[in-house]
Structure formats: structure tokens, C-alpha cells
MARMIFI-251276 format. One line per 4 residues: their letters; for each residue y, x, z of C-alpha. Coordinates in steps of 0.02 Angstrom, whole numbers, plus 50000, padded with zeros to 5 digits. Example, Ala and Ser with C-alpha at 12.3 -4.5 7.8 and 13.67 -1.06 7.14 Angstrom:
// MARMIFI-251276
AS> 49775:50615:50390 ~ 49947:50684:50357
This chain:
// MARMIFI-251276
XXXX> 50000:50000:50000 ~ 50173:50061:49957 ~ 50326:50068:50067 ~ 50478:49978:50002
XXXX> 50578:50137:50027 ~ 50546:50316:50080 ~ 50695:50424:50128 ~ 50676:50613:50128
XXXX> 50800:50690:50248 ~ 50884:50620:50403 ~ 51057:50696:50383 ~ 51216:50593:50364
XXXX> 51161:50518:50197 ~ 50984:50476:50250 ~ 51036:50399:50416 ~ 51174:50294:50336
XXXX> 51052:50231:50205 ~ 50922:50186:50336 ~ 51051:50087:50435 ~ 51102:49988:50280
XXXX> 50921:49952:50236 ~ 50885:49896:50415 ~ 51034:49778:50410 ~ 50946:49688:50266
XXXX> 50773:49682:50342 ~ 50697:49836:50258 ~ 50614:49964:50371 ~ 50612:50130:50278
XXXX> 50495:50275:50309 ~ 50606:50426:50345 ~ 50530:50599:50326 ~ 50630:50738:50406
XXXX> 50577:50919:50425 ~ 50685:50943:50580 ~ 50633:50901:50757 ~ 50779:50781:50779
XXXX> 50886:50680:50657 ~ 51059:50740:50610 ~ 51038:50864:50468 ~ 51132:51027:50470
XXXX> 51306:50955:50503 ~ 51248:50848:50650 ~ 51110:50963:50710 ~ 51067:50926:50893
XXXX> 51223:50817:50908 ~ 51127:50693:51018 ~ 51053:50829:51129 ~ 51174:50974:51125
XXXX> 51128:51124:51234 ~ 51313:51160:51259 ~ 51392:51104:51423 ~ 51535:51026:51323
XXXX> 51496:50983:51144 ~ 51679:50937:51113 ~ 51710:51121:51072 ~ 51618:51089:50909
XXXX> 51747:50960:50856 ~ 51773:50773:50846 ~ 51670:50756:50686 ~ 51518:50827:50775
XXXX> 51539:50703:50917 ~ 51548:50561:50790 ~ 51381:50622:50725 ~ 51303:50583:50894
XXXX> 51358:50402:50874 ~ 51278:50394:50703 ~ 51116:50467:50770 ~ 51114:50340:50912
XXXX> 51136:50196:50792 ~ 51003:50266:50676 ~ 50879:50290:50817 ~ 50903:50108:50868
XXXX> 50886:50045:50689 ~ 50696:50036:50693 ~ 50670:50155:50547 ~ 50497:50232:50540
XXXX> 50558:50408:50577 ~ 50435:50552:50558 ~ 50502:50713:50633 ~ 50441:50885:50577
XXXX> 50376:50807:50416 ~ 50397:50941:50283 ~ 50395:50860:50110 ~ 50323:50975:49977
XXXX> 50289:50856:49834 ~ 50380:50705:49765 ~ 50298:50629:49612 ~ 50366:50524:49472
XXXX> 50226:50402:49515 ~ 50304:50367:49686 ~ 50180:50473:49784 ~ 50250:50589:49917
XXXX> 50152:50728:50003 ~ 50209:50808:50164 ~ 50143:50919:50303 ~ 50147:50866:50484
XXXX> 50046:50907:50640 ~ 49947:51039:50544 ~ 49888:50918:50411 ~ 49939:50837:50248
XXXX> 49994:50657:50229 ~ 50026:50550:50077 ~ 50144:50403:50065 ~ 50187:50291:49918
XXXX> 50356:50211:49887 ~ 50432:50082:49772 ~ 50601:50165:49796 ~ 50633:50346:49846
XXXX> 50795:50416:49914 ~ 50809:50605:49918 ~ 50935:50683:50037 ~ 50889:50868:50033
XXXX> 51061:50931:50085 ~ 51145:51093:50037 ~ 51115:51280:50040 ~ 51242:51415:50071
XXXX> 51292:51507:49915 ~ 51216:51682:49919 ~ 51337:51829:49930 ~ 51238:51977:49859
XXXX> 51349:52119:49915 ~ 51279:52292:49958 ~ 51187:52278:50123 ~ 51174:52088:50125
XXXX> 50988:52097:50165 ~ 51005:52214:50315 ~ 50953:52152:50488 ~ 51107:52085:50574
XXXX> 51178:52004:50416 ~ 51170:51815:50417 ~ 51264:51666:50350 ~ 51395:51561:50437
XXXX> 51270:51419:50430 ~ 51147:51524:50529 ~ 51283:51552:50659 ~ 51301:51364:50674
XXXX> 51114:51335:50686 ~ 51101:51458:50831 ~ 51252:51382:50917 ~ 51205:51200:50895
XXXX> 51019:51216:50927 ~ 51010:51346:51066 ~ 51190:51385:51119 ~ 51161:51563:51057
XXXX> 51310:51664:50994 ~ 51339:51840:50927 ~ 51474:51934:51023 ~ 51590:52043:50920
XXXX> 51535:51980:50750 ~ 51631:51996:50588 ~ 51650:51837:50486 ~ 51682:51866:50301
XXXX> 51709:51749:50155 ~ 51808:51590:50135 ~ 51796:51402:50146 ~ 51802:51265:50278
XXXX> 51634:51303:50359 ~ 51680:51485:50389 ~ 51843:51439:50475 ~ 51757:51302:50576
XXXX> 51626:51416:50652 ~ 51757:51550:50692 ~ 51862:51418:50781 ~ 51709:51356:50876
XXXX> 51671:51533:50934 ~ 51849:51555:50993 ~ 51846:51391:51090 ~ 51693:51454:51181
XXXX> 51781:51616:51226 ~ 51664:51720:51115 ~ 51739:51882:51053 ~ 51760:51892:50864
XXXX> 51788:52064:50789 ~ 51879:52003:50634 ~ 51895:51868:50503 ~ 51891:51942:50328
XXXX> 51958:51810:50208 ~ 51904:51834:50027 ~ 52001:51687:49955 ~ 52088:51758:49801
XXXX> 52278:51750:49804 ~ 52281:51666:49633 ~ 52176:51522:49696 ~ 52324:51453:49792
XXXX> 52425:51438:49631 ~ 52279:51363:49537 ~ 52248:51234:49674 ~ 52430:51181:49691
XXXX> 52425:51049:49551 ~ 52281:50963:49642 ~ 52371:50950:49808 ~ 52439:50776:49771
XXXX> 52262:50708:49753 ~ 52209:50790:49915 ~ 52355:50711:50006 ~ 52276:50541:49978
XXXX> 52167:50587:50128 ~ 52292:50681:50237 ~ 52176:50690:50386 ~ 52060:50808:50292
XXXX> 52202:50930:50255 ~ 52265:50917:50433 ~ 52094:50970:50499 ~ 52092:51122:50387
XXXX> 52269:51175:50431 ~ 52235:51153:50617 ~ 52082:51267:50604 ~ 52184:51403:50519
XXXX> 52322:51386:50647 ~ 52196:51394:50789 ~ 52124:51556:50721 ~ 52294:51636:50696
XXXX> 52349:51589:50872 ~ 52193:51670:50946 ~ 52256:51842:50897 ~ 52097:51906:50815
XXXX> 52119:52021:50666 ~ 52130:51921:50504 ~ 52121:52014:50339 ~ 52173:51913:50185
XXXX> 52142:51940:49999 ~ 51988:52046:50038 ~ 51875:52110:49899 ~ 51741:52243:49867
XXXX> 51641:52198:50022 ~ 51500:52311:50081 ~ 51395:52298:50239 ~ 51383:52467:50327
XXXX> 51221:52535:50397 ~ 51051:52600:50344 ~ 50921:52518:50457 ~ 51033:52373:50512
XXXX> 51212:52311:50499 ~ 51340:52426:50579 ~ 51499:52349:50511 ~ 51591:52293:50355
XXXX> 51693:52391:50229 ~ 51814:52301:50113 ~ 51977:52321:50020 ~ 52141:52226:50046
XXXX> 52312:52248:49965 ~ 52347:52369:50108 ~ 52199:52480:50062 ~ 52019:52509:50117
XXXX> 51967:52442:50286 ~ 51815:52460:50400 ~ 51766:52351:50547 ~ 51624:52404:50662
XXXX> 51503:52264:50710 ~ 51317:52238:50738 ~ 51324:52063:50663 ~ 51405:52009:50500
XXXX> 51413:51826:50451 ~ 51444:51790:50266 ~ 51498:51628:50184 ~ 51585:51570:50026
XXXX> 51534:51391:50000 ~ 51380:51283:49983 ~ 51280:51216:49837 ~ 51153:51073:49823
XXXX> 50975:51118:49870 ~ 50894:51097:49697 ~ 50710:51129:49726 ~ 50651:50953:49765
XXXX> 50748:50868:49626 ~ 50706:51005:49502 ~ 50520:50995:49539 ~ 50526:50806:49518
XXXX> 50602:50826:49346 ~ 50764:50726:49362 ~ 50902:50788:49248 ~ 51040:50903:49309
XXXX> 51211:50948:49241 ~ 51312:51106:49269 ~ 51474:51078:49364 ~ 51597:51217:49319
XXXX> 51714:51170:49463 ~ 51584:51185:49601 ~ 51488:51321:49507 ~ 51321:51235:49535
XXXX> 51200:51109:49462 ~ 51223:50925:49502 ~ 51092:50789:49490 ~ 51136:50668:49351
XXXX> 51165:50501:49440 ~ 51255:50336:49421 ~ 51387:50281:49550 ~ 51247:50215:49661
XXXX> 51151:50378:49663 ~ 51013:50322:49544 ~ 50943:50471:49450 ~ 50867:50481:49277
XXXX> 50705:50419:49357 ~ 50738:50235:49392 ~ 50651:50227:49562 ~ 50726:50391:49626
XXXX> 50900:50403:49702 ~ 50989:50554:49772 ~ 51128:50549:49903 ~ 51232:50675:49997
XXXX> 51257:50859:49965 ~ 51086:50873:49884 ~ 51158:50790:49729 ~ 51334:50860:49732
XXXX> 51440:50931:49872 ~ 51534:50786:49951 ~ 51541:50827:50137 ~ 51477:50727:50286
XXXX> 51587:50574:50262 ~ 51553:50568:50076 ~ 51367:50586:50110 ~ 51369:50432:50220
XXXX> 51460:50334:50085 ~ 51331:50388:49956 ~ 51187:50346:50072 ~ 51251:50168:50095
XXXX> 51280:50147:49909 ~ 51105:50207:49867 ~ 51032:50088:49996 ~ 51127:49940:49922
XXXX> 51062:49982:49749 ~ 50884:49997:49812 ~ 50900:49830:49900 ~ 50955:49755:49735
XXXX> 50809:49833:49642 ~ 50690:49768:49776 ~ 50759:49593:49755 ~ 50832:49583:49930
XXXX> 51011:49557:49867 ~ 51083:49513:49696 ~ 51195:49625:49592 ~ 51353:49529:49637
XXXX> 51319:49553:49822 ~ 51281:49737:49795 ~ 51445:49764:49704 ~ 51544:49668:49834
XXXX> 51470:49767:49980 ~ 51494:49931:49886 ~ 51682:49917:49857 ~ 51740:50003:50015
XXXX> 51625:50153:49995 ~ 51663:50172:49809 ~ 51850:50171:49848 ~ 51830:50297:49988
XXXX> 51728:50414:49878 ~ 51866:50412:49747 ~ 51991:50466:49879 ~ 51876:50600:49947
XXXX> 51848:50665:49771 ~ 52031:50715:49764 ~ 52011:50820:49920 ~ 51850:50895:49853
XXXX> 51931:50949:49690 ~ 52069:51035:49788 ~ 51945:51124:49902 ~ 51837:51178:49756
XXXX> 51986:51254:49667 ~ 52060:51336:49821 ~ 51898:51413:49884 ~ 51820:51456:49717
XXXX> 51727:51618:49759 ~ 51763:51782:49673 ~ 51648:51819:49528 ~ 51614:51992:49599
XXXX> 51547:51912:49759 ~ 51434:51787:49669 ~ 51335:51918:49573 ~ 51286:52094:49629
XXXX> 51384:52241:49560 ~ 51272:52388:49611 ~ 51104:52416:49523 ~ 51010:52442:49687
XXXX> 51074:52282:49769 ~ 50931:52160:49800 ~ 50938:51993:49709 ~ 50768:51922:49755
XXXX> 50738:51953:49939 ~ 50561:51883:49937 ~ 50496:51998:49800 ~ 50624:52138:49829
XXXX> 50690:52137:49652 ~ 50856:52226:49626 ~ 50994:52202:49499 ~ 50927:52355:49408
XXXX> 50753:52278:49399 ~ 50822:52118:49324 ~ 50928:52210:49198 ~ 50775:52307:49143
XXXX> 50683:52142:49122 ~ 50825:52072:49019 ~ 50829:52226:48909 ~ 50641:52207:48886
XXXX> 50669:52035:48810 ~ 50675:51910:48955 ~ 50823:51803:48904 ~ 50803:51649:49014
XXXX> 50768:51623:49200 ~ 50584:51580:49176 ~ 50550:51728:49063 ~ 50637:51842:49187
XXXX> 50533:51768:49327 ~ 50372:51800:49232 ~ 50419:51979:49192 ~ 50493:52032:49360
XXXX> 50423:51906:49487 ~ 50602:51866:49538 ~ 50594:51688:49606 ~ 50407:51687:49641
XXXX> 50420:51715:49829 ~ 50410:51593:49975 ~ 50587:51525:49952 ~ 50545:51477:49770
XXXX> 50711:51537:49703 ~ 50826:51453:49828 ~ 50918:51616:49857 ~ 50902:51707:49691
XXXX> 50908:51559:49572 ~ 51098:51540:49562 ~ 51120:51729:49547 ~ 50993:51745:49408
XXXX> 51071:51605:49304 ~ 51244:51682:49321 ~ 51182:51857:49280 ~ 51096:51796:49123
XXXX> 51251:51699:49073 ~ 51354:51858:49090 ~ 51229:51966:48996 ~ 51207:51838:48857
XXXX> 51394:51799:48853 ~ 51355:51614:48862 ~ 51394:51477:48989 ~ 51272:51445:49131
XXXX> 51242:51271:49062 ~ 51158:51354:48911 ~ 51057:51476:49016 ~ 50977:51344:49127
XXXX> 50879:51366:49287 ~ 50703:51404:49348 ~ 50565:51281:49303 ~ 50502:51224:49472
XXXX> 50340:51136:49518 ~ 50254:51072:49673 ~ 50206:51125:49802 ~ 50379:51177:49856
XXXX> 50318:51291:49995 ~ 50165:51392:50045 ~ 50018:51286:50104 ~ 49859:51329:50196
XXXX> 49687:51263:50153 ~ 49676:51195:50329 ~ 49829:51086:50299 ~ 49758:51019:50138
XXXX> 49588:50984:50216 ~ 49663:50873:50351 ~ 49720:50732:50237 ~ 49786:50560:50287
XXXX> 49876:50418:50202 ~ 50029:50337:50281 ~ 50040:50149:50253 ~ 50177:50028:50301
XXXX> 50145:49909:50444 ~ 50056:49750:50387 ~ 50212:49643:50409 ~ 50309:49764:50297
XX> 50183:49772:50154 ~ 50210:49662:50005
């Protein structure tokens, strides 16, 4: 028997969708790989290990309210359920409790979230080098911080975690801002659209002001970043208009934006389009999140970067469309209930365009510049290895993967995929949209024979089955 709806991911989009479905009498099966709902942005918001979670900001506290409402919604929530196959036939396979389970769905909503954009600078794979997202995971999940760290890159998430550290009284060695000077001029024409949601700009400005007032060293217009150290990180070297700089630190956090996590949607076979503004692939969808497979919808940052509020809007819209497809509401009702979220998304899109233009990362930080810099961490393939593969005739991502093993490791190209596509675009002197991306297939992670041998099917409760 098939579930009416299966949602993969219990972040802002997945939770908002589940609430909307519950309001109309549909109890979705929600598969989430985390131990608690919330996703990355609201990680542990309902059970924070911090004595005062307010230091993480008002948006994080609002996430706790969403989690509370979701928990009370009656959704069939399965924690630590790691989905590794989603089929065009509606079958979903996932690992949980050391075994494999299969569920079937009439409608599928994928909310895989985002990944941090890799920054393949020299030394980026050394112990002690992590992402700003990793800093947030440690802080939110376990109240663990890194004293005296250097934060380098640009974008809202980087400034947020630095501000959170400062509110906790954690020493920060320096903030190295890589936002190019020219980006401010390029983003200026889009400011009017961003001002349609002034609260979003106010948040960003207040974070920057908070950091400046703290008195930590802030280096702007930084370029030519290099992590110092041989066996582990010892600091960061970079260049500013005032000359070369070095900051000693045992921990370096890097960040310059996020991109949709493509592996699940790619393996499923839904179509993607290259977005030159966000420099990433987007899932091709209609305004209600329906993909090129009729019964599969995608919401939140896994389809295109929209932020936490936008993800909730998209989750509700996808749920309304699925309710219409299931015959629970008619199209007129769907369109009426969707108006507020569609309007809000249009306003948020103006802010997003401004952010994308302002924090567009430097090209030299998106692709490695030194031949010995690793591109594929799993298989330890360097820029020089990939160039040799290209010169040997590998002209597309899949050919390069076959020749060099780049992208064949446990992460299945999550880290190296964007770099490889951009490198090939540069070498071929063609746009990334022409180069394409890895061809991905299930399973989307390593599996053991023991997991596969312990097989169960997950059915809806009798009163839910139709």
C-alpha cells in the first residue's frame, strides 16, 4: 500500500509542508536523516544545549516554534532515516536501525537542503580547516566552539556565526572578508528590490555592525587565500589592498555561500537548469515546486537557494499542489490558499537577487589555482591530475570521473562536482550549462550487506490507506 505523501527531509520546507498536509487530513510519512527535526538552520532548536539559545538569534528561536507545531501535527516522523534511493516509480529506500526499509508514495516531496560551496584553496583539506556550517553544527548540537579561529569568506552565514561566537564571549582571531569591492557596485541596482523586505537588510546590517563593534580584526577585499601548515592548519595567509597578511590560528573556518544538494534529485533524473546568478544548478520546477516528474516535488534550498522563510513558503505551496493532485482540494482552492506565499516569495526573490550579486564569490576561490591542490578529497585527486585527464581526452564530467576516479568516493561528488564542472567550462571555454554535471545513480551512499539483508516495508496505517 502506498502513502499519500512521503516527505524527505524535516527542515523548514519539509515541516511546513507536513503542517499544511495535516491541516487537510493527510498524514505524511517524513523521513529525516537527523536525530531531531529542524534541518541545518533549526538544528537542535527545540533542545538546545546552550544555556541561552537567544544568542543564536530570533530566527533560530522561531524555528523552535515551528518544530513544536510540527511535532504536534501527527506526521509519521522517522528520525535517523537515511534515504539512499528515490525511484520514478514512487518507491523510496532508506536505512534505519541497521536495516533497509521501503516505502511507496503517490506524491513525493524532496527537501534535501543545501551544501556549502567548496573553497579549494591551498591547504583546504588540512586538519583544522572546516566550513562555517560545521562551526554552526558544533555550536547548535553540542555547544562546542573553537577558540581563536579565523573565519574567512563572505556571505550572511559567515557573518552570523561570527556574531554568535562573539555573543558567547568566544575569542575570534580575525574575520577575513573576501567580498570583492566591485560587487558592491554591481549589486547597487538591485537594492531597490531588496528594500521591499527591509527587515532582511536590517538583519544583515546589524550583524556587520555587531562584528565591527566587537573590535576583532576585520580584513576586507581579501584574495589569494592560503591555509598555513603542513600536518594541520597553523593559520591563514592572504592579500589585501594593504599587502600580504598572515594570521596564526589552529582552526580556520571557510565559507562563501551555499548551493542546492543535487545528489538526490540528480539520481532521480529530474531536469536541472544552470543558474548563472547563484552559480549552481536548480531543479526545474513550476511555481508549486512540481518537478519534471509529475509526482515529485522539490521545496526549499534543495531546489534553489531561498533561505529559511522562503523554504517554508515553498513547502506550503508544494503541499497545496499535492493535496490538489490527491483530490483533497480543487485547483481554485489551491490557488486561493497559495496567494500569500506566492506573493511573499516574489518579495523575497528581490532580496535573494541582491544577496547573490553582492556575495558572488571570486572565481579564483571557486576553482583551485595550484596544480597540487586537491579537488576530490575522497579519491585524493589534485588539479594537476584532472588537467592531465582533460589533456588525455576526458572532456565532460563523467569521462573525467572514469579516467581519474574524481567523484567516485563516498561523498559521490558533493564536494568536487561543482569544481569539476567549472574547471571543464574554463578549459573548454564554454559555459557550465554546456559542460553539465556528473551522472548520478542510486545508492547515494555506501551500504553494507547487513543493511540490505534486514529488509522491511513501511505501510501507512489502515485508516490512511486508500
